[in-house]
Every structure is written in structure tokens, then in C-alpha cells.
C-alpha positions in Angstrom: -68.8 22.9 59.5 -66.0 24.2 62.1 -62.8 25.5 61.1 -61.2 22.5 63.0 -63.7 19.8 61.6 -62.2 21.4 57.9 -58.7 20.6 59.2 -59.4 17.3 60.1 -60.9 16.3 57.0 -58.2 17.8 54.7 -55.5 15.6 57.1 -57.4 12.6 56.5 -57.6 13.3 52.9 -54.3 13.9 52.3 -53.3 11.0 54.4 -55.6 8.9 52.0 -54.0 10.1 49.2 -50.1 9.2 50.1 -51.4 5.8 51.1 -53.1 5.4 47.8 -49.6 6.6 46.1 -47.8 4.7 48.0 -49.6 1.6 47.1 -49.7 2.0 43.4 -45.9 2.4 43.6 -45.6 -0.6 45.2 -47.8 -2.6 42.7 -45.3 -1.1 39.9 -42.7 -2.2 41.4 -44.3 -5.7 42.0 -44.8 -5.8 38.3 -41.1 -5.0 37.3 -39.6 -7.9 35.3 -36.5 -9.3 37.1 -33.4 -10.6 35.7 -33.4 -12.9 32.9 -31.9 -16.4 33.3 -28.4 -16.2 32.2 -27.7 -12.8 33.1 -26.8 -10.9 36.1 -28.8 -9.0 38.5 -25.7 -6.1 38.6 -26.3 -3.5 35.9 -23.0 -2.4 34.0 -21.6 -5.7 33.6 -20.7 -7.3 30.6 -20.0 -11.2 29.9 -16.5 -12.4 30.7 -14.8 -12.5 26.9 -13.8 -16.1 25.7 -9.9 -16.6 26.3 -8.1 -15.8 22.7 -6.6 -19.2 21.0 -3.1 -19.8 21.9 -0.9 -18.9 19.0 0.9 -22.3 16.9 3.8 -23.3 18.2 6.9 -22.2 16.0 7.9 -24.9 13.4 10.7 -27.2 13.9 13.9 -26.7 12.4 14.8 -30.2 10.5 18.2 -32.3 11.1 20.8 -31.6 8.5 19.9 -35.2 7.2 16.1 -34.2 7.0 17.4 -30.7 5.1 19.6 -33.0 2.7 16.3 -35.2 2.0 14.5 -32.2 1.0 17.1 -30.7 -1.5 15.7 -31.8 -4.4 14.2 -28.8 -5.8 16.2 -27.6 -8.9 17.6 -23.9 -8.5 19.1 -21.9 -11.7 21.7 -19.3 -11.6 22.0 -17.1 -14.4 24.4 -14.2 -15.1 24.3 -11.8 -17.8 21.1 -11.5 -20.1 22.3 -9.8 -23.5 23.6 -10.8 -26.8 27.2 -11.8 -27.8 29.6 -9.4 -28.1 33.0 -9.9 -30.2 35.1 -9.4 -27.4 33.6 -12.0 -25.4 35.4 -15.0 -24.4 34.7 -18.5 -24.9 33.9 -18.9 -20.9 31.9 -15.7 -20.9 29.9 -17.3 -23.7 28.8 -20.2 -21.6 27.3 -17.8 -18.9 25.7 -15.1 -21.3 22.3 -15.7 -22.1 20.9 -13.8 -24.9 17.4 -12.7 -24.1 15.6 -14.9 -26.5 16.8 -17.9 -25.5 16.2 -16.8 -21.8 12.7 -16.1 -22.8 12.3 -19.9 -24.3 13.9 -21.3 -21.1 11.1 -19.6 -19.1 8.9 -20.7 -21.7 10.1 -24.2 -21.3 9.7 -23.7 -17.6 6.0 -23.0 -17.7 5.0 -25.4 -20.5 6.6 -28.2 -18.2 4.3 -27.3 -15.1 7.2 -25.6 -12.9 6.1 -22.9 -10.7 8.9 -20.4 -9.4 9.3 -19.6 -6.0 11.1 -16.8 -3.8 14.5 -17.7 -2.0 13.0 -17.5 1.3 10.2 -20.0 0.6 12.6 -22.6 -0.3 14.8 -22.4 2.5 11.4 -22.3 4.7 10.7 -25.5 2.8 14.2 -27.0 3.6 14.5 -25.7 6.9 11.4 -26.4 8.2 9.5 -28.7 5.5 7.1 -25.9 4.7 4.9 -26.9 1.5 6.0 -25.8 -2.0 3.6 -25.9 -4.9 4.2 -28.7 -7.1 7.4 -28.8 -9.3 9.0 -26.0 -7.6 11.9 -24.1 -9.2 13.9 -21.4 -7.8 15.8 -18.7 -10.4 18.6 -17.0 -9.2 20.7 -14.1 -11.0 24.5 -13.3 -10.0 26.8 -10.2 -10.1 24.2 -7.6 -10.6 24.2 -6.9 -14.4 21.5 -4.1 -15.4 19.9 -6.8 -17.8 18.5 -8.2 -14.5 16.5 -5.0 -14.6 15.7 -4.3 -18.0 15.5 -8.1 -19.2 14.8 -10.5 -16.5 12.6 -8.8 -14.7 9.8 -8.2 -17.6 10.4 -11.6 -19.0 9.2 -13.1 -15.6 6.5 -10.7 -14.8 5.6 -11.6 -18.7 5.3 -15.7 -17.3 4.2 -14.6 -13.5 7.4 -15.7 -12.3 9.6 -14.8 -9.2 13.5 -14.6 -9.3 16.2 -14.1 -6.3 18.7 -11.6 -7.2 22.7 -11.4 -5.9 24.2 -8.4 -6.8 27.6 -7.7 -5.5 27.6 -4.0 -3.9 30.7 -2.6 -5.4 28.9 -2.4 -8.5 25.7 -0.4 -7.4 25.3 2.8 -9.5 27.9 1.9 -11.8 27.3 1.8 -16.0 26.1 -1.3 -17.3 25.5 -2.7 -13.6 22.3 -2.3 -11.2 21.5 1.1 -9.7 20.2 1.3 -6.0 17.1 2.3 -7.3 16.7 -0.8 -9.4 17.6 -2.8 -6.7 14.5 -1.5 -4.8 12.5 -2.0 -8.2 12.9 -5.5 -8.2 12.4 -5.8 -4.4 8.9 -4.0 -4.6 8.2 -5.9 -7.6 8.4 -9.1 -5.8 11.6 -10.4 -6.1 14.1 -11.6 -3.4 17.3 -9.5 -2.9 20.5 -11.5 -1.6 24.0 -10.5 -1.4 27.3 -11.5 -3.5 29.5 -10.3 -1.5 31.4 -6.6 -1.7 33.7 -7.2 -4.9 33.4 -11.2 -5.9 36.3 -12.4 -3.8 36.5 -16.0 -3.6 35.5 -17.0 -0.2 37.6 -20.2 0.3 41.0 -18.6 0.1 39.8 -14.9 1.5 42.5 -13.0 3.8 41.2 -12.9 7.6 40.7 -9.0 7.4 38.3 -9.3 4.4 35.5 -11.3 5.8 33.3 -8.2 7.5 34.0 -6.4 3.9 32.9 -9.6 2.0 30.1 -10.5 4.0 28.8 -8.5 7.0 28.9 -4.4 5.0 27.4 -5.6 2.0 24.3 -7.3 4.0 23.9 -4.1 5.9 24.2 -1.6 2.8 21.7 -4.1 0.9 19.3 -4.1 3.6 19.3 -0.1 4.1 18.4 0.1 0.3 15.3 -2.3 0.4 14.6 -1.5 3.8 14.5 -5.1 5.4 17.4 -7.4 6.2 19.0 -9.4 3.8 20.0 -13.0 4.6 20.6 -14.9 1.8 24.1 -15.3 0.2 25.6 -16.4 -3.1 29.0 -17.6 -3.1 31.3 -15.9 -5.9 32.1 -18.6 -8.4 30.3 -21.0 -6.3 33.6 -21.5 -4.0 33.3 -22.0 -0.4 35.0 -23.7 2.6 34.4 -24.7 6.2 35.7 -21.4 7.4 33.6 -19.7 4.9 30.7 -21.5 6.2 30.8 -20.4 9.9 32.1 -16.6 8.7 28.5 -16.5 6.7 26.6 -17.7 9.8 28.4 -15.3 12.1 27.7 -12.8 9.8 23.9 -13.3 10.2 23.2 -15.4 6.6 20.3 -17.7 7.0 21.4 -19.8 4.0 23.9 -19.7 1.1 24.2 -20.8 -2.4 26.9 -22.7 -4.2 27.1 -24.3 -7.5 27.3 -28.1 -8.5 29.1 -29.5 -5.5 27.7 -31.9 -3.1 26.3 -30.2 -0.2 28.0 -30.2 3.3 26.3 -32.6 5.3 26.8 -30.5 8.3 25.5 -27.3 7.1 23.4 -28.0 4.0 21.8 -24.6 4.1 24.8 -22.7 3.6 25.9 -24.7 0.8 22.4 -25.2 -1.5 23.0 -26.5 -5.1 22.6 -24.7 -8.4 23.5 -25.2 -12.0 24.0 -22.9 -14.2 21.8 -23.4 -17.8 24.2 -22.2 -20.7 22.7 -20.4 -23.7 23.1 -23.9 -25.6 20.3 -25.8 -23.4 17.0 -25.7 -25.5 13.5 -26.1 -23.5 14.0 -30.0 -23.4 17.3 -30.1 -22.4 17.0 -27.7 -19.5 14.1 -29.8 -18.2 15.7 -33.0 -18.6 19.0 -31.7 -16.8 16.8 -30.2 -13.9 15.4 -33.7 -13.7 18.6 -35.7 -13.9 20.6 -33.0 -11.5 17.7 -32.9 -8.9 
């Protein structure tokens, strides 16, 4: 065979081989699966995420009349929890509760089927109608006695109860009164901290230059102690006035607690009622008075 004939045969062979490879590649491409139903032919795309559900609308505040209608939850107010001393006045003996009496009163609440609620939960119920457990009760503690930490806290924990504490700020870190660390301890234990003013001035006759000292500054100081806002107030001696209500609201208080006067019909959240159980009340008497007064 000549060189020209061999070259021609070689070219013919190579051309046939290339054509065969192209045919094989075409067959392979024809057999590759196409996009499946429900997917896109473009690569690297993901299905669009479902839209996030809309957040629920904020609760609607009730009218003063609705708040008054919900104001049937008993609220109890305690002061010092200790044994009587020879120098205690007759009045002091009405608001000093010996520890054994206090424990018996808590036992009566538990046996009566009551569930304690935090102060903010009660206000949510009054303001927005948010439900509470059956037979709710709010326990409050005024002034800032050290016995609120040494007596009230362990007794409440024994029964699985919670309380709301209103210390004066003038007494913090002084003998026989709560320290700042004890206030923090109450807060960390799930108790609520509110304000009882700076030094227990009556708010129904407070001089004009004292409002910030008695309302705004104590709330700010206690907020610094516990690390979050403090927006509940207890009026010293339960005394209030129309001006006190306006000043409390201006100072940022969400709600305020008095004693046994009727609630203000226009500002019921700033005049929430409480009763003070004296140490002479046994369990049945306490339950009966709660039922009749609320």
C-alpha cells in the first residue's frame, strides 16, 4: 500500500471514530432525566419560603368600668413578720404578724384552694382581661422589713407561693431592713419588687417639691438594684389624692395599691384595693373576710 493510500485509510478511520463518539454522547444526553414535576429547570434555586404568620394584635385595654368589674381578686397587705416586743404600741400589734400566725394564714390559703399570682399578672388581668388561675390572691408586703427576706421568702417558697414587695428606699442596707442584695434575692426568687416611696410620706398632702423624691427617684433606684423597670407603687398608709394619681402616672407607674377605700372610678388601676389581715385572724376568719371584702 502506498503512503497516500495509508494516509487516506487513517483519516477515514479517525473520522469514523469521532463520529461514533459524538453519536454515543448524543445518546447519553438523550437518556439523561429532565426536570421533575414541581421543580425548576434552573439549578441552585430553592422553593420560596412560606410567609411568617402575622403577630397577634396587642391586647386592648379595658375601660375603667371593665377594670372595676374585674377588681374582685383579693389583695392582702402584710408588714413586719416577727414576735411582739414589749415596746410595740397597740397599733403596731395590729400590723405585726408573728411567724407562726403568718404560716397558718398561708396554710389556710392553700387549703382554701387559692393560688398566689404576681403583681404584674393581676394588673394584666385588670387592664386587659388576661385570665388568672382559679381562686387567685395577691400577697403584698410593705415597708421593707428584713423579715420579708428572713420569714416571708422561705414561708412563701414552702407553699409554692409568690409575693409582691414594696420597700422604702430610705431604709435599704440599714439594720432590721432589707439590703439591696436581699431585694435582688427576692427578685431572683420570682417575687415582684415595687416602690413604697423614699421615706413613707403621705401622698395626699405632699409638698410640690417632693414628688420626684418620693416617686420617680425610688422607682429608678430599685430598677437599678434589680436590673429591670419597677412600675408598681404602694401608697404609704394607703393614702392618695387626685393629684397623687396624676403624679404616679407621670412618674411611670403602671398601677398603684391603696388600702380599703373605694377605687377611683376613672383611675381604678391607680387605686387597687387591699386589706391588712391582723394577727388575730385565724384561717377561717381570713377566708371569710376575703370572700366578703372582694
